[in-house]
C-alpha positions, 0 to 999 in steps of 0.5 A: 083767537078772535081770527079763528074761522069757526065758533064750534064748541069743541074746536072753535072760539067757543072752546077758548071762551069756556077755557077762559071761563074756567080759568077765571073760575079757578083763579078768582075774579082778579079781572085779568080775563074779564076783557078777553071773555067779553070780546070773545063772547061778543064776537061769537054772538055777532058772527052767530047773528051774521051767519044766521042772517046769511042762512035766511037768504039761502034760496033752498025751499023751507030753509029760512023757516028752520034756521034760528035767529042765532047760528054759529059759524061751523067749520064745514059751513053746515047749520049744526044745532047740537052741543058738540059743534052747533048752537046748543053748545055755543048758547051754553057758553054765551049764557055762562059768560053772561051769568058770570059777568051780568051782575057786575056790569051791563054786558049783552049777549 
């Protein structure tokens, strides 16, 4: 799962993160999925930072000023911001994961 090529909400690692969060919510907090959720969320966050940094280096005029500091890796490589493929859906999943575990231990996204 961590080797998936993209972090899209509908078909990438973010989908797996949301599925793990739903399973955790449905079956109680027995700790089985906690490590998986943490690793996947951290991997998505790190790659989104790296992807944004790469986009900031793009020589296209004005592109760097429009790229946020966090931008998920998408299947086609385009900087999507929408909920289905881009930033909004990924940020929602990361905030949900942080909200789920933020009060239990030090965990930063």
